[in-house]
VMD Tcl script that builds the backbone (N, CA, C; Angstrom):
set m [mol new atoms 300]
animate dup $m
set s [atomselect $m all]
$s set {name element resname resid chain x y z} {
  {N N MET 1 A 0.880 -1.261 -0.425}
  {CA C MET 1 A -0.184 0.046 -0.124}
  {C C MET 1 A 0.821 1.219 -0.056}
  {N N ALA 2 A 1.988 1.499 0.644}
  {CA C ALA 2 A 2.963 2.314 0.614}
  {C C ALA 2 A 3.410 2.620 -0.744}
  {N N ILE 3 A 3.545 1.693 -1.690}
  {CA C ILE 3 A 3.423 2.113 -3.504}
  {C C ILE 3 A 2.692 2.641 -3.567}
  {N N PHE 4 A 1.265 2.358 -3.867}
  {CA C PHE 4 A 0.187 2.859 -4.005}
  {C C PHE 4 A -0.074 4.692 -3.587}
  {N N PHE 5 A 0.797 4.508 -2.318}
  {CA C PHE 5 A 0.342 5.956 -1.536}
  {C C PHE 5 A 1.193 7.091 -2.182}
  {N N VAL 6 A 2.288 6.653 -2.557}
  {CA C VAL 6 A 3.768 7.215 -3.112}
  {C C VAL 6 A 3.306 7.349 -4.560}
  {N N THR 7 A 2.829 6.706 -5.347}
  {CA C THR 7 A 2.508 6.934 -6.814}
  {C C THR 7 A 1.572 8.074 -6.970}
  {N N TYR 8 A 0.312 7.625 -6.246}
  {CA C TYR 8 A -0.883 8.677 -6.357}
  {C C TYR 8 A -0.456 9.857 -5.781}
  {N N LEU 9 A 0.189 10.088 -4.431}
  {CA C LEU 9 A 0.791 11.401 -4.460}
  {C C LEU 9 A 1.770 12.079 -5.427}
  {N N GLY 10 A 2.786 11.466 -6.075}
  {CA C GLY 10 A 3.642 11.605 -6.879}
  {C C GLY 10 A 2.542 12.196 -8.305}
  {N N PHE 11 A 1.607 11.504 -8.828}
  {CA C PHE 11 A 0.626 11.935 -9.726}
  {C C PHE 11 A 0.230 12.904 -9.648}
  {N N ALA 12 A -0.005 13.090 -8.362}
  {CA C ALA 12 A -1.024 14.461 -7.334}
  {C C ALA 12 A -0.203 15.793 -7.916}
  {N N VAL 13 A 0.954 15.497 -7.326}
  {CA C VAL 13 A 1.878 16.894 -7.169}
  {C C VAL 13 A 2.923 17.093 -8.412}
  {N N THR 14 A 2.702 16.171 -9.613}
  {CA C THR 14 A 4.094 16.571 -10.652}
  {C C THR 14 A 3.373 16.866 -11.839}
  {N N ARG 15 A 3.863 17.295 -12.589}
  {CA C ARG 15 A 3.841 17.866 -14.092}
  {C C ARG 15 A 4.846 17.442 -14.984}
  {N N HIS 16 A 6.444 16.737 -14.378}
  {CA C HIS 16 A 7.209 16.652 -15.060}
  {C C HIS 16 A 7.100 14.978 -16.127}
  {N N VAL 17 A 7.104 15.121 -17.325}
  {CA C VAL 17 A 7.052 14.270 -17.859}
  {C C VAL 17 A 7.612 12.798 -17.441}
  {N N ALA 18 A 9.475 13.041 -17.479}
  {CA C ALA 18 A 9.920 11.548 -17.098}
  {C C ALA 18 A 9.708 11.205 -15.869}
  {N N PHE 19 A 9.143 11.916 -14.807}
  {CA C PHE 19 A 8.821 11.514 -13.399}
  {C C PHE 19 A 7.234 10.828 -13.520}
  {N N ILE 20 A 6.375 11.479 -14.353}
  {CA C ILE 20 A 5.097 10.572 -14.478}
  {C C ILE 20 A 5.422 9.269 -15.181}
  {N N GLY 21 A 6.476 9.216 -16.116}
  {CA C GLY 21 A 6.614 7.877 -16.536}
  {C C GLY 21 A 7.419 6.884 -15.847}
  {N N ALA 22 A 8.035 7.287 -14.813}
  {CA C ALA 22 A 8.793 6.460 -13.853}
  {C C ALA 22 A 7.088 6.315 -12.794}
  {N N LEU 23 A 6.536 7.041 -12.614}
  {CA C LEU 23 A 5.415 6.612 -11.420}
  {C C LEU 23 A 4.483 5.377 -12.042}
  {N N PHE 24 A 4.195 5.876 -13.603}
  {CA C PHE 24 A 3.604 4.551 -14.291}
  {C C PHE 24 A 4.190 3.449 -13.987}
  {N N ALA 25 A 5.714 3.122 -14.335}
  {CA C ALA 25 A 6.211 1.941 -13.986}
  {C C ALA 25 A 6.071 1.543 -12.441}
  {N N LEU 26 A 6.128 2.501 -11.524}
  {CA C LEU 26 A 5.691 2.049 -10.318}
  {C C LEU 26 A 4.361 1.636 -9.952}
  {N N TYR 27 A 3.601 2.279 -10.738}
  {CA C TYR 27 A 2.068 2.103 -10.571}
  {C C TYR 27 A 1.770 0.350 -11.103}
  {N N GLY 28 A 2.897 0.131 -12.147}
  {CA C GLY 28 A 2.580 -1.049 -12.917}
  {C C GLY 28 A 2.966 -2.084 -11.729}
  {N N PHE 29 A 4.217 -1.827 -11.500}
  {CA C PHE 29 A 4.737 -3.026 -10.227}
  {C C PHE 29 A 3.593 -3.245 -9.131}
  {N N TYR 30 A 3.214 -1.884 -8.855}
  {CA C TYR 30 A 1.986 -2.123 -7.696}
  {C C TYR 30 A 0.802 -2.821 -7.934}
  {N N GLN 31 A 0.440 -2.785 -9.346}
  {CA C GLN 31 A -0.747 -3.343 -9.781}
  {C C GLN 31 A -0.287 -5.208 -9.692}
  {N N GLY 32 A 0.983 -5.373 -10.191}
  {CA C GLY 32 A 1.490 -6.924 -10.116}
  {C C GLY 32 A 1.433 -7.538 -8.985}
  {N N ILE 33 A 1.810 -6.975 -7.898}
  {CA C ILE 33 A 1.822 -7.398 -6.499}
  {C C ILE 33 A 0.476 -7.492 -5.934}
  {N N PHE 34 A -0.423 -6.374 -5.876}
  {CA C PHE 34 A -1.770 -6.273 -5.315}
  {C C PHE 34 A -2.688 -7.170 -5.913}
  {N N ARG 35 A -2.790 -6.920 -7.174}
  {CA C ARG 35 A -3.947 -8.106 -8.168}
  {C C ARG 35 A -3.315 -9.786 -7.779}
  {N N SER 36 A -2.228 -9.969 -7.580}
  {CA C SER 36 A -2.081 -11.637 -7.351}
  {C C SER 36 A -2.090 -11.951 -5.855}
  {N N VAL 37 A -2.085 -10.986 -4.913}
  {CA C VAL 37 A -1.960 -11.318 -3.545}
  {C C VAL 37 A -3.723 -11.139 -3.367}
  {N N GLY 38 A -4.262 -10.121 -3.999}
  {CA C GLY 38 A -5.382 -10.148 -3.734}
  {C C GLY 38 A -6.388 -11.796 -3.866}
  {N N LYS 39 A -6.144 -12.132 -5.275}
  {CA C LYS 39 A -6.543 -13.036 -5.657}
  {C C LYS 39 A -6.233 -14.162 -5.287}
  {N N ALA 40 A -4.772 -14.804 -4.150}
  {CA C ALA 40 A -4.603 -15.706 -3.376}
  {C C ALA 40 A -5.230 -15.615 -2.225}
  {N N LEU 41 A -5.645 -14.651 -1.481}
  {CA C LEU 41 A -6.432 -14.215 -0.393}
  {C C LEU 41 A -7.861 -14.640 -0.459}
  {N N ALA 42 A -8.248 -14.223 -1.958}
  {CA C ALA 42 A -10.026 -14.518 -1.707}
  {C C ALA 42 A -9.866 -16.217 -1.906}
  {N N SER 43 A -8.791 -16.812 -2.605}
  {CA C SER 43 A -8.784 -18.180 -2.508}
  {C C SER 43 A -8.650 -18.935 -1.096}
  {N N ASP 44 A -7.965 -18.129 -0.463}
  {CA C ASP 44 A -7.836 -19.049 0.956}
  {C C ASP 44 A -9.307 -18.694 1.609}
  {N N TYR 45 A -9.908 -17.943 1.690}
  {CA C TYR 45 A -10.907 -17.467 2.450}
  {C C TYR 45 A -12.413 -17.716 1.615}
  {N N VAL 46 A -12.443 -18.150 0.564}
  {CA C VAL 46 A -13.971 -18.421 -0.441}
  {C C VAL 46 A -13.899 -19.895 -0.311}
  {N N PRO 47 A -15.164 -20.692 -0.194}
  {CA C PRO 47 A -15.639 -21.913 -0.302}
  {C C PRO 47 A -14.909 -22.605 -1.416}
  {N N THR 48 A -14.529 -23.463 -1.832}
  {CA C THR 48 A -13.942 -23.896 -3.118}
  {C C THR 48 A -15.145 -24.044 -4.080}
  {N N ARG 49 A -16.436 -24.373 -3.804}
  {CA C ARG 49 A -17.436 -24.210 -4.602}
  {C C ARG 49 A -17.800 -22.984 -5.337}
  {N N SER 50 A -17.572 -21.636 -4.504}
  {CA C SER 50 A -17.865 -20.789 -5.098}
  {C C SER 50 A -16.719 -19.940 -5.647}
  {N N MET 51 A -15.418 -20.570 -5.347}
  {CA C MET 51 A -14.068 -19.690 -5.760}
  {C C MET 51 A -14.200 -18.936 -7.033}
  {N N PRO 52 A -14.547 -19.789 -8.277}
  {CA C PRO 52 A -14.825 -18.944 -9.463}
  {C C PRO 52 A -15.599 -17.705 -9.766}
  {N N ALA 53 A -16.797 -17.996 -9.080}
  {CA C ALA 53 A -17.733 -16.876 -9.224}
  {C C ALA 53 A -17.001 -15.628 -8.181}
  {N N ARG 54 A -16.521 -16.038 -7.018}
  {CA C ARG 54 A -15.860 -14.893 -6.244}
  {C C ARG 54 A -14.823 -13.961 -7.086}
  {N N LEU 55 A -14.199 -14.972 -7.472}
  {CA C LEU 55 A -12.692 -14.142 -7.962}
  {C C LEU 55 A -13.392 -13.251 -9.235}
  {N N ALA 56 A -14.028 -13.830 -9.975}
  {CA C ALA 56 A -14.672 -13.030 -11.058}
  {C C ALA 56 A -15.245 -11.649 -10.738}
  {N N VAL 57 A -15.920 -11.721 -9.456}
  {CA C VAL 57 A -16.786 -10.405 -8.865}
  {C C VAL 57 A -15.603 -9.564 -8.284}
  {N N GLN 58 A -14.344 -10.200 -7.657}
  {CA C GLN 58 A -13.581 -9.593 -7.226}
  {C C GLN 58 A -12.829 -8.468 -8.555}
  {N N HIS 59 A -12.621 -9.356 -9.565}
  {CA C HIS 59 A -11.695 -8.615 -10.548}
  {C C HIS 59 A -12.778 -7.843 -11.479}
  {N N ASP 60 A -13.891 -8.439 -11.816}
  {CA C ASP 60 A -14.599 -7.463 -12.668}
  {C C ASP 60 A -16.180 -6.691 -12.437}
  {N N ASP 61 A -16.388 -6.013 -11.525}
  {CA C ASP 61 A -17.697 -5.891 -11.314}
  {C C ASP 61 A -17.473 -4.361 -11.722}
  {N N TRP 62 A -18.455 -4.225 -13.104}
  {CA C TRP 62 A -18.077 -2.900 -13.848}
  {C C TRP 62 A -18.768 -2.013 -13.326}
  {N N ARG 63 A -19.630 -2.068 -12.174}
  {CA C ARG 63 A -20.780 -1.129 -11.952}
  {C C ARG 63 A -19.957 -0.237 -11.112}
  {N N VAL 64 A -19.140 -0.959 -10.186}
  {CA C VAL 64 A -17.944 -0.318 -9.449}
  {C C VAL 64 A -16.755 0.626 -10.173}
  {N N ARG 65 A -16.614 0.176 -11.244}
  {CA C ARG 65 A -15.420 0.812 -11.650}
  {C C ARG 65 A -16.005 1.752 -12.735}
  {N N LEU 66 A -17.268 1.586 -13.324}
  {CA C LEU 66 A -17.959 2.736 -13.913}
  {C C LEU 66 A -18.293 3.846 -13.312}
  {N N MET 67 A -19.148 3.959 -11.902}
  {CA C MET 67 A -18.813 5.067 -10.826}
  {C C MET 67 A -17.760 5.736 -10.845}
  {N N ALA 68 A -16.504 5.020 -10.258}
  {CA C ALA 68 A -15.065 5.527 -10.028}
  {C C ALA 68 A -15.124 6.210 -11.579}
  {N N SER 69 A -15.176 5.698 -12.528}
  {CA C SER 69 A -14.578 6.395 -13.639}
  {C C SER 69 A -15.411 7.735 -13.943}
  {N N LEU 70 A -16.654 7.405 -13.432}
  {CA C LEU 70 A -17.405 8.923 -13.941}
  {C C LEU 70 A -17.011 10.217 -12.674}
  {N N LEU 71 A -16.570 9.368 -11.621}
  {CA C LEU 71 A -16.416 10.255 -10.405}
  {C C LEU 71 A -14.744 11.209 -10.655}
  {N N ALA 72 A -14.300 10.386 -10.965}
  {CA C ALA 72 A -12.911 10.630 -11.559}
  {C C ALA 72 A -12.872 11.629 -12.600}
  {N N GLY 73 A -14.003 11.716 -13.857}
  {CA C GLY 73 A -13.796 12.662 -14.789}
  {C C GLY 73 A -14.321 13.929 -14.079}
  {N N TRP 74 A -15.447 13.788 -13.525}
  {CA C TRP 74 A -15.936 14.862 -12.832}
  {C C TRP 74 A -15.103 15.612 -11.887}
  {N N LEU 75 A -14.188 14.848 -11.120}
  {CA C LEU 75 A -13.414 15.815 -10.416}
  {C C LEU 75 A -12.274 16.335 -11.176}
  {N N TRP 76 A -11.718 15.726 -12.138}
  {CA C TRP 76 A -10.442 16.179 -13.177}
  {C C TRP 76 A -11.282 17.553 -13.896}
  {N N ASP 77 A -12.366 17.317 -14.260}
  {CA C ASP 77 A -12.912 18.460 -15.019}
  {C C ASP 77 A -13.280 19.791 -13.878}
  {N N HIS 78 A -13.971 19.297 -12.707}
  {CA C HIS 78 A -13.923 20.574 -11.786}
  {C C HIS 78 A -13.141 20.950 -10.954}
  {N N MET 79 A -12.348 19.973 -10.564}
  {CA C MET 79 A -11.249 20.509 -9.487}
  {C C MET 79 A -9.732 20.099 -9.981}
  {N N GLY 80 A -9.320 19.580 -11.042}
  {CA C GLY 80 A -8.066 19.511 -11.601}
  {C C GLY 80 A -7.767 18.160 -11.337}
  {N N HIS 81 A -6.485 18.010 -12.060}
  {CA C HIS 81 A -5.930 16.505 -11.987}
  {C C HIS 81 A -5.369 16.031 -10.787}
  {N N ALA 82 A -5.105 17.023 -9.753}
  {CA C ALA 82 A -4.855 16.284 -8.263}
  {C C ALA 82 A -5.778 16.147 -7.587}
  {N N SER 83 A -6.919 16.751 -7.826}
  {CA C SER 83 A -8.289 16.023 -7.238}
  {C C SER 83 A -8.160 14.523 -7.055}
  {N N VAL 84 A -8.114 13.981 -8.460}
  {CA C VAL 84 A -8.137 12.649 -8.704}
  {C C VAL 84 A -7.462 11.705 -8.051}
  {N N PHE 85 A -6.287 11.962 -8.119}
  {CA C PHE 85 A -5.106 11.335 -7.330}
  {C C PHE 85 A -5.170 11.232 -5.833}
  {N N LEU 86 A -5.434 12.581 -5.378}
  {CA C LEU 86 A -5.387 12.575 -3.874}
  {C C LEU 86 A -6.827 11.674 -3.005}
  {N N VAL 87 A -8.314 12.069 -4.274}
  {CA C VAL 87 A -9.515 11.111 -3.608}
  {C C VAL 87 A -9.073 9.660 -3.905}
  {N N GLY 88 A -8.252 9.161 -4.426}
  {CA C GLY 88 A -7.869 7.881 -4.721}
  {C C GLY 88 A -7.163 7.401 -3.826}
  {N N ARG 89 A -6.128 8.234 -3.276}
  {CA C ARG 89 A -5.296 7.756 -2.476}
  {C C ARG 89 A -6.209 7.766 -0.920}
  {N N VAL 90 A -6.870 8.492 -0.754}
  {CA C VAL 90 A -7.866 8.874 0.357}
  {C C VAL 90 A -8.661 7.171 0.358}
  {N N ALA 91 A -9.176 7.341 -0.605}
  {CA C ALA 91 A -9.866 6.014 -0.855}
  {C C ALA 91 A -9.475 4.561 -0.725}
  {N N VAL 92 A -8.261 4.401 -0.830}
  {CA C VAL 92 A -7.621 3.064 -0.674}
  {C C VAL 92 A -7.561 3.012 0.917}
  {N N TRP 93 A -7.345 3.843 1.879}
  {CA C TRP 93 A -6.992 3.747 2.992}
  {C C TRP 93 A -8.342 3.514 3.932}
  {N N ALA 94 A -9.296 3.867 3.389}
  {CA C ALA 94 A -10.483 3.955 4.168}
  {C C ALA 94 A -10.639 2.454 4.233}
  {N N PRO 95 A -11.716 2.200 5.170}
  {CA C PRO 95 A -11.778 0.607 5.460}
  {C C PRO 95 A -12.871 0.536 4.580}
  {N N SER 96 A -12.809 -0.563 3.716}
  {CA C SER 96 A -13.819 -1.283 2.771}
  {C C SER 96 A -15.044 -2.189 3.392}
  {N N HIS 97 A -15.776 -2.088 3.035}
  {CA C HIS 97 A -17.364 -2.618 3.257}
  {C C HIS 97 A -17.204 -4.318 2.683}
  {N N TYR 98 A -16.185 -4.811 1.621}
  {CA C TYR 98 A -16.196 -5.933 1.107}
  {C C TYR 98 A -15.144 -6.924 1.944}
  {N N SER 99 A -15.576 -8.115 1.604}
  {CA C SER 99 A -15.009 -9.048 2.606}
  {C C SER 99 A -14.472 -10.142 1.474}
  {N N CYS 100 A -13.461 -11.039 2.029}
  {CA C CYS 100 A -13.451 -12.130 1.333}
  {C C CYS 100 A -14.453 -13.095 1.479}
}
mol reanalyze $m
mol bondsrecalc $m
mol representation Tube
mol addrep $m
């Protein structure tokens, strides 16, 4: 989570193209770690019968992605690029109502 925090904070405060490129690489590193660990954790706690469905929901809940994209677009247009990354950074640290 520290990688995510640093990456989103960096996106919020910089406009330097080379630094943004490095942040994208760091974010890719974070996604590679986070997605595999999340699926492994879900696999440990979900009953074997319902595992394929749970992993699909965890990975592809299009409604949540749509709402997040709409919110990000609105924030970008009305409050600037930094607001998108600052809100994303805060949202990741908030307690989640989802459980595995």
